[in-house]
PAZAPA-4460 file (N, C-alpha, C; in steps of 0.05 Angstrom, whole numbers, plus 32768, in hexadecimal, padded with zeros to 4 digits):
% residues 294
    n_x    n_y    n_z   ca_x   ca_y   ca_z    c_x    c_y    c_z   seq   type   mol
   7E8B   8038   7E7E   7EA7   802D   7E90   7EA5   8037   7EA7     1      M     A
   7EB1   8025   7EC1   7EA9   8021   7ED7   7EC6   801C   7EE2     2      N     A
   7EC6   8019   7EFC   7EE8   801E   7F09   7EEC   800C   7F03     3      S     A
   7EDF   7FE9   7F01   7EE9   7FDC   7F07   7EFB   7FD2   7EEA     4      T     A
   7EF3   7FDE   7ED5   7EF4   7FDD   7EAF   7F11   7FEC   7EB6     5      E     A
   7F0B   8002   7EC2   7F21   8019   7EBD   7F3C   800E   7ECB     6      V     A
   7F3D   7FF5   7EDF   7F50   7FEC   7EEB   7F63   7FD6   7EDF     7      I     A
   7F4B   7FC4   7ECF   7F56   7FAF   7EBF   7F5F   7FB5   7EA4     8      Q     A
   7F58   7FC8   7E9E   7F62   7FD7   7E81   7F7F   7FE7   7E89     9      L     A
   7F87   7FF8   7E9F   7FA2   7FF6   7EAB   7FB2   7FE3   7EAD    10      V     A
   7FA2   7FD8   7EB2   7FC1   7FB8   7EBA   7FBB   7FAD   7E9D    11      Q     A
   7FA4   7FA7   7E97   7FB1   7F9F   7E72   7FBE   7FAC   7E65    12      T     A
   7FBC   7FC7   7E64   7FD4   7FDC   7E4B   7FEF   7FDF   7E5C    13      L     A
   7FE9   7FDA   7E72   8010   7FDA   7E7B   8022   7FBC   7E77    14      W     A
   8010   7FAD   7E7F   8016   7F8D   7E75   8020   7F8C   7E5A    15      T     A
   800E   7F98   7E4B   8015   7F8D   7E2E   8022   7FB2   7E1D    16      A     A
   8025   7FBE   7E24   8033   7FD6   7E23   8052   7FD5   7E1F    17      T     A
   8066   7FE1   7E0A   8077   7FE0   7E05   807B   7FF6   7E23    18      D     A
   8092   7FED   7E3E   809E   800C   7E41   809F   8022   7E34    19      P     A
   80AB   8025   7E24   80B9   8039   7E11   809F   8048   7E04    20      K     A
   808C   8041   7DFE   8072   804C   7DFE   805A   804C   7E07    21      Q     A
   805B   8044   7E1E   804C   8040   7E39   803F   8066   7E3B    22      R     A
   8051   8075   7E40   8044   808E   7E3E   8034   809C   7E2D    23      K     A
   8046   8095   7E0A   802A   8096   7DFF   801A   8089   7DFA    24      E     A
   8017   8077   7DFF   7FFC   8061   7DFD   7FE8   806E   7E16    25      V     A
   7FF3   8070   7E2C   7FDD   8079   7E3D   7FD7   8094   7E44    26      F     A
   7FE4   80A8   7E28   7FDF   80C4   7E2B   7FC7   80BF   7E14    27      S     A
   7FC4   80BA   7E05   7FAD   80AE   7DF5   7F97   80A2   7E02    28      L     A
   7F9E   8088   7E16   7F89   807D   7E16   7F78   808F   7E32    29      V     A
   7F80   80A3   7E3D   7F74   80AE   7E50   7F5F   80BE   7E43    30      R     A
   7F68   80C7   7E32   7F4B   80E3   7E16   7F41   80D3   7E1B    31      S     A
   7F35   80B1   7E20   7F1B   80A4   7E10   7F17   809B   7E30    32      T     A
   7F1C   809E   7E4A   7F12   809B   7E64   7F01   80B4   7E69    33      I     A
   7EE5   80A8   7E71   7ED9   80B8   7E74   7EE7   80CC   7E94    34      P     A
   7ED1   80E2   7E90   7EDF   8102   7EA8   7EDE   80F8   7EC4    35      E     A
   7EC9   80E4   7ECB   7EC3   80DE   7EE8   7EE2   80C6   7EEF    36      E     A
   7EE9   80B7   7EDF   7EFD   80A0   7EE5   7F15   80B7   7EE3    37      H     A
   7F1D   80BE   7EDA   7F37   80CC   7ECE   7F46   80D1   7EE1    38      K     A
   7F38   80D3   7EF8   7F52   80D7   7F11   7F55   80BA   7F1A    39      L     A
   7F45   80A2   7F1A   7F47   8091   7F25   7F66   808A   7F0A    40      L     A
   7F5D   8085   7EF5   7F72   807D   7ED9   7F8A   808F   7EE6    41      F     A
   7F8B   80A4   7EE5   7FA0   80AF   7EF1   7FB6   80A0   7F08    42      D     A
   7F9C   80A0   7F10   7FAE   809A   7F2F   7FC1   8079   7F2E    43      G     A
   7FA8   805B   7F1E   7FB5   8049   7F14   7FCC   804E   7F05    44      L     A
   7FD1   8058   7EF0   7FF1   8065   7EE7   8002   806C   7EF1    45      V     A
   8003   8076   7F02   8010   808A   7F1F   8013   8071   7F29    46      D     A
   8008   805A   7F36   8015   804D   7F43   8020   8033   7F37    47      N     A
   801D   8029   7F19   8028   8022   7F0F   804B   8028   7F09    48      K     A
   8049   803E   7F09   8069   8042   7F05   8072   804E   7F18    49      R     A
   8065   8056   7F33   8076   8053   7F47   8085   803F   7F55    50      S     A
   8070   8029   7F53   8074   8009   7F48   8061   8008   7F6C    51      G     A
   8046   800F   7F7A   803B   800E   7F87   8031   7FF3   7F90    52      I     A
   802A   7FE9   7F75   801B   7FDE   7F77   8027   7FC0   7F84    53      R     A
   8005   7FB5   7F88   8003   7F9C   7F96   801B   7FA2   7FB1    54      D     A
   8019   7FBA   7FBF   8033   7FC1   7FD0   8026   7FC2   7FEB    55      S     A
   8035   7FBA   8002   801B   7FC9   801D   801B   7FE7   8023    56      A     A
   801D   7FEE   8015   8024   8012   8010   8010   8017   8005    57      D     A
   8000   8004   7FF0   7FE9   8010   7FE2   7FD2   800A   7FF7    58      S     A
   7FC7   801E   7FF3   7F9F   8028   7FFC   7F8E   8020   7FF4    59      K     A
   7F81   8010   7FEC   7F60   8012   7FD9   7F4C   8022   7FE6    60      I     A
   7F36   8031   7FE2   7F26   803E   7FEB   7F06   8034   7FDF    61      L     A
   7EF8   802C   7FDB   7EE1   8022   7FD1   7EC4   802E   7FDB    62      V     A
   7EB6   8047   7FD3   7E97   804F   7FCD   7E8C   803E   7FCA    63      L     A
   7E79   8048   7FDB   7E63   802E   7FD2   7E47   8045   7FD9    64      I     A
   7E35   8047   7FC4   7E1B   8054   7FD0   7E08   804F   7FD4    65      H     A
   7DF3   8056   7FDA   7DDB   8055   7FE3   7DC8   8048   7FC9    66      G     A
   7DA7   804B   7FCC   7D92   8042   7FBB   7D8B   8061   7FA5    67      I     A
   7D7D   8057   7F96   7D70   806D   7F83   7D8A   8083   7F7D    68      R     A
   7D9D   807A   7F71   7DB0   8093   7F72   7DC4   8080   7F63    69      T     A
   7DD6   808A   7F53   7DF9   807F   7F41   7E0F   808A   7F53    70      D     A
   7E06   809E   7F62   7E23   8095   7F75   7E31   80B4   7F6A    71      G     A
   7E24   80CF   7F6B   7E2C   80DE   7F59   7E42   80EB   7F75    72      A     A
   7E40   80E6   7F95   7E5B   80EC   7FA5   7E6F   80E5   7FAE    73      W     A
   7E6A   80C6   7F94   7E88   80B1   7F95   7E9A   80C3   7F86    74      Q     A
   7E95   80D7   7F67   7EA9   80E2   7F63   7EB3   80FE   7F6F    75      R     A
   7EA1   8103   7F84   7EAA   8121   7F94   7EC3   8112   7FAB    76      Q     A
   7EC0   8103   7FB6   7ECF   80F1   7FC1   7EE3   80F1   7FAE    77      V     A
   7EE1   80E0   7F9C   7F00   80D6   7F89   7F0B   80F1   7F8F    78      Q     A
   7EF8   8113   7F8A   7F12   8121   7F84   7F1C   812B   7F96    79      Q     A
   7F11   812D   7FB2   7F18   8136   7FC2   7F29   8128   7FDC    80      E     A
   7F2E   8111   7FD4   7F3E   80FC   7FD5   7F58   80FF   7FC2    81      L     A
   7F59   8104   7FB2   7F69   810F   7F9C   7F8C   8113   7FAC    82      H     A
   7FAA   80FF   7FA3   7FB5   810D   7FB0   7FBF   80FC   7FCE    83      G     A
   7FA3   80F3   7FDE   7FB6   80E4   7FF2   7FC8   80C9   7FE9    84      V     A
   7FD8   80C8   7FF4   7FF3   80B5   7FEA   7FEA   809B   7FEE    85      A     A
   7FF0   808D   7FE2   7FEC   806F   7FD6   7FCF   806C   7FD4    86      N     A
   7FB5   8081   7FD8   7F99   8081   7FDB   7F8B   8076   7FB4    87      L     A
   7F7E   805D   7FAE   7F7A   8063   7F9F   7F52   805D   7FA3    88      Q     A
   7F44   8071   7F9A   7F2C   806F   7FA0   7F20   805D   7F89    89      V     A
   7F05   8052   7F8C   7EF0   8047   7F84   7ED8   8039   7F81    90      H     A
   7EC8   8050   7F6B   7EB0   8055   7F6F   7E9F   803A   7F6B    91      D     A
   7E98   8025   7F77   7E8A   800A   7F73   7E6C   8012   7F71    92      L     A
   7E58   8006   7F64   7E3E   8007   7F61   7E33   7FF2   7F5C    93      G     A
   7E14   7FE9   7F55   7DFB   7FE8   7F4E   7DED   7FE4   7F47    94      Y     A
   7DDA   7FDB   7F3A   7DC7   7FDE   7F2A   7DB4   7FF5   7F43    95      D     A
   7DA4   8007   7F34   7D90   801D   7F4F   7D81   8008   7F5C    96      V     A
   7D76   8008   7F6F   7D67   8002   7F8B   7D53   8013   7F90    97      V     A
   7D34   8007   7F85   7D1C   8017   7F8F   7D20   8015   7FA9    98      T     A
   7D10   8022   7FB4   7D01   801C   7FCE   7CF8   8003   7FDE    99      G     A
   7CE4   7FFF   7FC6   7CD9   7FEF   7FBF   7CEE   7FD2   7FCF   100      M     A
   7CFF   7FCD   7FBC   7D11   7FB9   7FC0   7D2A   7FBF   7FD4   101      Q     A
   7D2C   7FCD   7FE5   7D36   7FDC   7FFE   7D27   7FD9   8011   102      L     A
   7D0D   7FD2   800E   7CFE   7FBE   8025   7CF9   7FA9   801F   103      A     A
   7CFE   7F98   8005   7CF2   7F7E   8001   7D0A   7F67   8013   104      G     A
   7D0A   7F4D   800A   7D1E   7F3D   8013   7D33   7F3E   8004   105      P     A
   7D33   7F47   7FE2   7D45   7F3D   7FCB   7D5E   7F59   7FCF   106      F     A
   7D6D   7F55   7FE0   7D80   7F63   7FE1   7DA3   7F5C   7FD9   107      R     A
   7DA3   7F3F   7FD9   7DBC   7F3A   7FD8   7DC7   7F39   7FBD   108      S     A
   7DB9   7F50   7FA6   7DC7   7F4B   7F8B   7DDB   7F67   7F8D   109      G     A
   7DCE   7F7B   7F98   7DEE   7F8E   7F9F   7E05   7F89   7FAB   110      P     A
   7DF9   7F77   7FBB   7E10   7F6A   7FCB   7E26   7F5F   7FC5   111      V     A
   7E1C   7F49   7FB3   7E30   7F2C   7FA4   7E44   7F47   7F8E   112      N     A
   7E34   7F60   7F86   7E3E   7F66   7F72   7E4D   7F79   7F79   113      K     A
   7E4C   7F88   7F95   7E64   7F94   7FA5   7E7D   7F81   7FAA   114      I     A
   7E76   7F66   7FB9   7E85   7F58   7FBD   7E9B   7F4C   7FA7   115      V     A
   7E8C   7F4A   7F81   7EA5   7F3F   7F79   7EB5   7F59   7F66   116      R     A
   7EA8   7F72   7F69   7EB6   7F87   7F6E   7EDB   7F8C   7F87   117      D     A
   7ED4   7F7F   7F94   7EE3   7F83   7FAD   7EF1   7F70   7FA2   118      I     A
   7EEA   7F60   7FA5   7F05   7F47   7F9A   7F10   7F43   7F80   119      R     A
   7F06   7F55   7F6D   7F18   7F5A   7F5B   7F29   7F76   7F66   120      R     A
   7F1F   7F85   7F73   7F3C   7F92   7F80   7F50   7F7E   7F8D   121      L     A
   7F4C   7F76   7F9A   7F5A   7F62   7FB3   7F67   7F56   7F98   122      K     A
   7F5F   7F3F   7F84   7F71   7F35   7F6E   7F8C   7F52   7F5E   123      D     A
   7F82   7F68   7F5F   7F9A   7F76   7F4F   7FA7   7F82   7F69   124      E     A
   7FA0   7F7F   7F6A   7FAF   7F89   7F88   7FB4   7F7E   7FAB   125      E     A
   7FB7   7F61   7FA2   7FBC   7F51   7FC2   7FC6   7F60   7FD7   126      P     A
   7FD3   7F6F   7FDD   7FE4   7F77   7FF2   7FCE   7F96   7FFD   127      L     A
   7FBB   7F9B   7FED   7FB9   7FB7   7FF6   7FA4   7FB6   8009   128      A     A
   7FA1   7FD0   8020   7F93   7FD3   8030   7F7A   7FE3   8029   129      R     A
   7F5B   7FD0   802E   7F4C   7FDB   801C   7F33   7FE9   8035   130      I     A
   7F27   8000   802E   7F18   8010   8044   7F03   8014   8030   131      S     A
   7EEF   8019   803E   7ECF   8023   802C   7EBF   802E   803B   132      V     A
   7EBB   8047   8028   7EA3   8063   8031   7E86   8059   8025   133      I     A
   7E71   8057   803A   7E5D   804A   802D   7E3F   8060   8039   134      A     A
   7E35   8066   802A   7E1D   8077   8032   7DFF   8062   802D   135      H     A
   7DE6   8066   8040   7DD3   8060   803E   7DD5   8037   8040   136      S     A
   7DC8   802E   8023   7DC2   8017   8021   7DDE   800C   8019   137      F     A
   7DF4   801F   8012   7E0A   8014   8015   7E1C   8008   8033   138      G     A
   7E13   801B   8043   7E1A   800B   8059   7E0D   7FEC   8064   139      T     A
   7DFA   7FEC   805B   7DE9   7FCF   805E   7DFB   7FBC   8053   140      Y     A
   7DFE   7FC2   803A   7E12   7FB0   8025   7E2D   7FB3   8038   141      I     A
   7E3B   7FBF   8040   7E57   7FB5   8053   7E4C   7FA1   8062   142      V     A
   7E37   7FAC   8075   7E32   7F9C   808A   7E32   7F78   8083   143      S     A
   7E28   7F73   806C   7E23   7F5C   8060   7E3E   7F51   8058   144      R     A
   7E4F   7F5A   8051   7E60   7F54   8039   7E77   7F46   8056   145      V     A
   7E75   7F59   8069   7E81   7F51   8088   7E75   7F38   8090   146      L     A
   7E66   7F37   808D   7E52   7F22   809D   7E56   7F0A   8083   147      E     A
   7E55   7F0C   806E   7E4D   7EF7   8062   7E69   7EE6   8052   148      E     A
   7E77   7EFF   8047   7E95   7EF5   8039   7EAA   7F02   8058   149      H     A
   7EBB   7EEA   805E   7EC7   7EF2   8078   7EED   7EF5   8066   150      P     A
   7EF2   7EF0   8054   7EFE   7EF6   8040   7F11   7F14   803A   151      D     A
   7EEE   7F25   803B   7EF3   7F3A   8038   7EFA   7F51   8054   152      I     A
   7F0A   7F65   8050   7F0F   7F70   806B   7F10   7F8D   805F   153      S     A
   7F0A   7FA8   8070   7F1B   7FB4   8073   7F2D   7FBC   8087   154      F     A
   7F37   7FD8   807A   7F4B   7FE4   8094   7F3D   7FFB   809E   155      E     A
   7F31   8006   8088   7F11   801C   8094   7EFA   801D   808A   156      K     A
   7EE9   801B   809A   7ECC   8020   8096   7EC4   8040   80A1   157      I     A
   7EB8   8049   8087   7EAA   8062   8090   7E8D   805F   8083   158      V     A
   7E7B   805D   8098   7E62   806A   809B   7E4D   807D   8099   159      L     A
   7E3B   8084   8082   7E28   809E   808E   7E0C   8093   8081   160      S     A
   7DF3   80A5   8085   7DD6   809F   808A   7DD9   8080   8087   161      G     A
   7DE8   8073   809D   7DDE   8053   80A8   7DCE   804B   80AB   162      C     A
   7DCC   8033   80A1   7DB0   801F   809E   7DB6   8005   80AD   163      L     A
   7DD6   8011   80B9   7DDB   7FE5   80CA   7DCE   7FEB   80EA   164      I     A
   7DBA   7FCB   80EF   7DB9   7FCF   810A   7DCE   7FD7   8120   165      K     A
   7DBB   7FDC   812D   7DD1   7FEB   8147   7DDC   7FD5   8152   166      R     A
   7DD3   7FB9   8158   7DDC   7FA6   8169   7DED   7F93   8156   167      N     A
   7DFC   7F9D   813A   7E0D   7F8A   812C   7E2A   7F89   8133   168      Y     A
   7E29   7F6D   8127   7E4A   7F5B   813C   7E58   7F6E   812E   169      P     A
   7E62   7F87   8132   7E80   7F87   8126   7E99   7F86   8132   170      W     A
   7E95   7F76   8150   7EAD   7F68   8157   7EAA   7F42   814E   171      D     A
   7E9E   7F3D   8142   7E9D   7F25   8130   7EA0   7F29   8111   172      R     A
   7E95   7F41   8106   7E94   7F37   80EF   7EAD   7F50   80E6   173      N     A
   7EB7   7F61   80F1   7EC9   7F76   80E6   7EE0   7F6C   80F0   174      A     A
   7EE5   7F51   8105   7EFF   7F4E   8105   7F13   7F56   8114   175      R     A
   7F11   7F5D   8129   7F20   7F6B   8134   7F2D   7F88   8135   176      G     A
   7F1C   7F95   811F   7F13   7FB2   8116   7F18   7FC2   8135   177      M     A
   7F29   7FD6   812C   7F26   7FF7   814C   7F12   7FFE   814B   178      R     A
   7F0B   800B   815C   7EF3   801E   8162   7EF8   8038   8153   179      K     A
   7F13   803C   8148   7F18   8054   8139   7F1E   804B   8120   180      S     A
   7F18   803A   8117   7F17   8028   80F5   7EFD   802F   80F5   181      S     A
   7EE2   802C   80FD   7ECC   8021   80F9   7EB7   804A   80F9   182      I     A
   7EB9   8059   80E6   7EAD   8069   80F1   7E99   8076   80E7   183      I     A
   7E7A   807E   80F7   7E63   807F   80E6   7E5B   8096   80EB   184      N     A
   7E58   80AA   80D1   7E55   80C4   80D6   7E2D   80CA   80DC   185      D     A
   7E24   80D1   80EA   7E07   80DD   80F0   7DFD   80EC   80EB   186      V     A
   7DE1   80F0   80E5   7DD7   810A   80D6   7DBD   8108   80EC   187      G     A
   7DC6   8125   80F9   7DAD   811D   8116   7D95   812C   8105   188      V     A
   7D92   812C   80ED   7D73   812B   80E1   7D6C   811C   80C6   189      R     A
   7D7D   8103   80CA   7D79   80F7   80B2   7D63   80E6   80BE   190      D     A
   7D41   80E0   80AB   7D2B   80C6   80B2   7D34   80B7   80A3   191      I     A
   7D40   80B1   8098   7D41   809F   8081   7D47   807E   8091   192      W     A
   7D65   8081   80AF   7D6A   8067   80B0   7D49   8067   80C5   193      P     A
   7D46   8078   80D6   7D28   8070   80DE   7D0F   8061   80CF   194      L     A
   7D11   8074   80B2   7CFC   8069   80A5   7D00   8044   809F   195      I     A
   7D11   8049   8099   7D21   802C   8092   7D1F   8012   80A8   196      A     A
   7D27   801E   80C0   7D28   8009   80D6   7D0A   8008   80E5   197      S     A
   7CF9   8010   80DF   7CE5   8014   80EB   7CC3   8006   80D9   198      C     A
   7CD7   8009   80BD   7CC5   7FFE   80A7   7CC4   7FE7   808F   199      S     A
   7CDE   7FD9   809E   7CE4   7FC0   8092   7CF5   7FB9   80A6   200      T     A
   7CFA   7F9E   809C   7D1A   7F8B   80AF   7D31   7F90   80A1   201      W     A
   7D48   7F8A   80B6   7D5D   7F83   80AC   7D73   7FAA   80A8   202      G     A
   7D63   7FB4   80B4   7D78   7FD5   80B4   7D77   7FDE   80D9   203      Y     A
   7D82   7FE9   80D5   7D84   7FFD   80F2   7D83   8019   80F0   204      G     A
   7D84   8029   80F8   7D84   804A   8100   7D95   8052   8106   205      S     A
   7DAE   8049   810C   7DC6   804E   810C   7DC9   8070   80FF   206      T     A
   7DC9   806E   80EC   7DCC   8085   80D8   7DC7   80A4   80E5   207      G     A
   7DAF   809D   80F7   7D9B   80AF   8109   7DB0   80BB   812A   208      R     A
   7DAD   8099   8131   7DB4   809E   8146   7DD0   8098   815B   209      V     A
   7DE1   8089   813F   7DF4   807E   814E   7DF9   805C   8151   210      G     A
   7E0A   804E   815C   7E10   803A   816B   7E11   8038   8180   211      F     A
   7E1F   804B   818D   7E22   8053   81AA   7E2F   8034   81B1   212      K     A
   7E47   802E   81A7   7E56   8019   81B3   7E72   801B   81B2   213      S     A
   7E78   7FFF   81B4   7EA3   8006   81C0   7EAB   7FF9   81A6   214      A     A
   7E9C   7FF8   818C   7EAC   7FEA   8178   7EA7   7FF6   8163   215      T     A
   7E8F   800F   8163   7E93   802E   814D   7E95   8042   8155   216      V     A
   7EA2   8059   814A   7EA3   8072   814C   7E8B   8087   8141   217      T     A
   7E78   808F   8152   7E64   80A6   814A   7E72   80B9   814B   218      D     A
   7E6A   80CA   8134   7E6E   80EB   812B   7E4C   80F6   812B   219      R     A
   7E3F   8104   8135   7E2C   8111   812D   7E33   812F   8123   220      Y     A
   7E19   812C   810C   7E1D   8145   80FE   7DFF   814D   80FB   221      F     A
   7DFD   8169   80F8   7DE1   8175   80F3   7DD9   8175   80D1   222      D     A
   7DE2   815A   80C6   7DD4   8154   80A8   7DB8   8143   80B2   223      Y     A
   7DAE   8144   809F   7D9F   8135   808F   7DAA   8120   807F   224      S     A
   7D9B   810A   8072   7DA8   80F4   8062   7DC2   80FE   8053   225      H     A
   7DBE   8108   8040   7DD6   810E   8020   7DE2   812B   802D   226      S     A
   7DE1   812D   8041   7DF5   8146   8043   7E0D   8141   8048   227      E     A
   7E1A   812D   804E   7E31   8122   8056   7E40   812D   8034   228      F     A
   7E2E   8135   801A   7E40   813B   8002   7E3F   815A   7FFA   229      F     A
   7E2E   816B   800F   7E27   8180   8001   7E39   8196   8005   230      E     A
   7E33   81B0   7FFE   7E40   81D0   800A   7E61   81C3   8004   231      N     A
   7E68   81BA   7FDE   7E88   81BA   7FD4   7E9A   819F   7FDF   232      N     A
   7E88   8188   7FEE   7E95   817B   7FF4   7EA1   817D   8012   233      G     A
   7E9A   8191   8027   7EA5   8197   803B   7EAF   818D   8051   234      V     A
   7E9F   8175   804E   7E9F   8160   8065   7EB8   8148   8062   235      H     A
   7EB1   8149   803F   7EC1   812D   8037   7EE5   8135   8039   236      I     A
   7EE0   8156   8030   7F03   815D   803A   7F07   8166   805A   237      K     A
   7EF2   8171   8068   7EF9   8178   8088   7EF6   8158   8099   238      K     A
   7EEA   8144   8096   7EE2   812C   80A5   7EEC   8115   8097   239      Y     A
   7EF5   8114   8085   7EFE   80F2   8077   7F11   80FB   8067   240      W     A
   7F1C   8108   8059   7F3F   810E   804E   7F53   80FF   8063   241      R     A
   7F44   810F   8083   7F61   8119   808F   7F5E   80F2   80A1   242      P     A
   7F46   80E1   80A0   7F44   80C2   80A4   7F56   80B4   8090   243      L     A
   7F5D   80BB   8080   7F6B   80AD   8068   7F7F   80B2   805F   244      F     A
   7F87   80D1   806E   7FA5   80E6   8062   7FB7   80DA   8078   245      E     A
   7FAC   80E3   8092   7FBA   80DD   80A7   7FAC   80D1   80C0   246      C     A
   7F96   80B9   80BC   7F8F   80B4   80CD   7F83   80B8   80EA   247      D     A
   7F7A   80D4   80E1   7F75   80F2   80FB   7F56   80EB   80F5   248      T     A
   7F3E   80E0   810A   7F1F   80E1   8112   7F24   8103   811D   249      I     A
   7F14   8118   810A   7F0C   812E   810A   7EF8   8135   811A   250      V     A
   7EF0   813E   8135   7EDC   813F   813D   7EC8   8154   8135   251      Q     A
   7EAC   814C   812C   7E92   815C   812A   7E98   8175   8135   252      S     A
   7E8E   8188   8122   7E8F   8198   8130   7E6C   81A1   8142   253      D     A
   7E5E   818C   813D   7E41   8197   8146   7E45   818D   815D   254      W     A
   7E58   8174   8167   7E56   8163   8182   7E65   817D   818F   255      E     A
   7E77   818B   8183   7E7E   81A1   819C   7E67   81BD   81A2   256      L     A
   7E57   81B7   818C   7E41   81D3   819F   7E39   81C9   81B7   257      N     A
   7E37   81D7   81CE   7E2F   81D1   81E0   7E01   81D9   81E5   258      P     A
   7E03   81E6   81C3   7DDE   81EF   81C3   7DD7   81D7   81AE   259      E     A
   7DEA   81C0   81A8   7DD2   81B0   819A   7DB5   81A1   81A7   260      R     A
   7DA8   819E   8193   7D8F   818D   81A1   7D97   8170   81A1   261      A     A
   7D8E   816A   81B8   7D7E   814C   81C1   7D75   8131   81B4   262      K     A
   7D77   8123   81AC   7D66   8113   81A2   7D4C   8110   81B1   263      T     A
   7D34   8111   819F   7D18   8112   81AE   7D16   80F6   81B4   264      G     A
   7CFE   80EC   81C7   7CFA   80D0   81CC   7CF0   80C9   81B2   265      F     A
   7CD8   80D6   81A9   7CCE   80BF   818E   7CE6   80B9   817C   266      L     A
   7CFB   80C8   817F   7D10   80C1   8167   7D18   809F   8175   267      T     A
   7D1B   80A5   8191   7D33   8097   81A5   7D1D   8077   81A2   268      L     A
   7D01   8083   819B   7CEC   8060   819B   7CF1   805B   817B   269      F     A
   7CEC   8069   816A   7CEE   8059   8151   7D0B   8053   814C   270      A     A
   7D24   8059   8155   7D3A   8050   814E   7D3C   8039   815E   271      A     A
   7D2D   802A   8171   7D35   801D   818B   7D2F   7FFF   8178   272      H     A
   7D47   7FE4   8178   7D3F   7FD2   8168   7D29   7FC1   8164   273      Q     A
   7D1B   7FC4   817B   7D07   7FB1   8181   7CED   7FCB   8177   274      K     A
   7CE9   7FE1   818D   7CCE   7FF0   8192   7CCC   7FF8   817B   275      T     A
   7CE4   8001   8168   7CD8   8015   8159   7CC5   8003   813D   276      G     A
   7CCD   7FE7   8137   7CC1   7FE0   8128   7CA2   7FD6   812F   277      L     A
   7CAB   7FC9   8146   7C8B   7FC1   8158   7C79   7FD7   8154   278      A     A
   7C81   7FF0   815B   7C6F   7FFC   8161   7C5F   8007   814E   279      G     A
   7C71   8009   812D   7C6A   800F   8118   7C50   8000   810C   280      I     A
   7C5B   7FDD   811B   7C45   7FCF   8112   7C32   7FD1   811F   281      I     A
   7C35   7FD0   8133   7C18   7FD9   8148   7C03   7FE8   8144   282      L     A
   7C0E   7FF7   8143   7BFD   801B   812E   7BF6   801A   8116   283      V     A
   7C01   8007   8108   7BF7   8007   80F1   7BDA   7FED   80F7   284      S     A
   7BDF   7FD5   8101   7BC6   7FCB   810D   7BAD   7FD5   8119   285      T     A
   7BBD   7FE9   812D   7BA4   7FF4   813B   7B95   800B   8125   286      A     A
   7BA4   801F   810B   7B9A   801E   8100   7B87   800C   80E7   287      V     A
   7B8F   7FF5   80E0   7B7E   7FE3   80D0   7B63   7FDC   80DA   288      I     A
   7B6F   7FD2   80F8   7B54   7FC7   810C   7B3D   7FDA   810E   289      L     A
   7B4B   7FF8   8111   7B30   800D   811D   7B23   8010   80FE   290      Y     A
   7B28   801D   80E7   7B1A   8018   80CA   7B0E   7FFF   80B8   291      F     A
   7B19   7FE8   80CF   7B0A   7FD0   80C9   7AE6   7FCE   80D9   292      S     A
   7AEA   7FD9   80F4   7AD7   7FD3   8103   7ABC   7FF7   8103   293      F     A
   7ACD   8008   80FE   7ABD   801C   80FB   7ABA   8034   80DA   294      F     A
***
């Protein structure tokens, strides 16, 4: 059972059950819900009882994971954001994507799956404001969703381990979102955005060096690719919850440290939109030619 099926189940039961029997029926059904979806189930039932459904006060947060994972961090985010007023948190996913698929041209399957899920949520609550937290390949999915599906928009976007190109046209695709509504949490020890941008096409290194633009708020942390979800959810509680609970952007402790390390030249070279991939191709060609003639 996934989050979309939980939404459908609550809606169907609420409509089909006599109001006098709802408490007993939902109590029985709750015992059959997988543990990782009980927070979502409880939130949906609470919203039904309080009449929040299809209200401008209702907020939906979707979580989109990266490759080679089932998105275990999504359940952690659901747990840490539980209790934020009017907020429903949904973990969206897709079939496992391998490194080979990440590098290849066939990436539309996961994008289309996420688009269908978001549209289903919009159908359930047309007036709700939708936000997203995405990690790694999930950030690439967000960029494609905004670019190819103008009927979908977000109130807030939080990126981590970001693979989106630095020159991505946020001003066009995000349709007027403020800089304070698009947050890019950067891991200064994250090598995977550099590898993705240098070894294939369509990706950027913004998860390592940031966008450094007028359209996105970059925050820098002394993290590797997935440390946003370690240490018992400290990052989620300290930096993500305030954004959705009280619209507050908490500054990174690492940025306040005057002794923080500067980004090296080789990293900046590899992160460059043109020189990074071109450099890898040039070096690879030189190596091939060398071994061909010697």
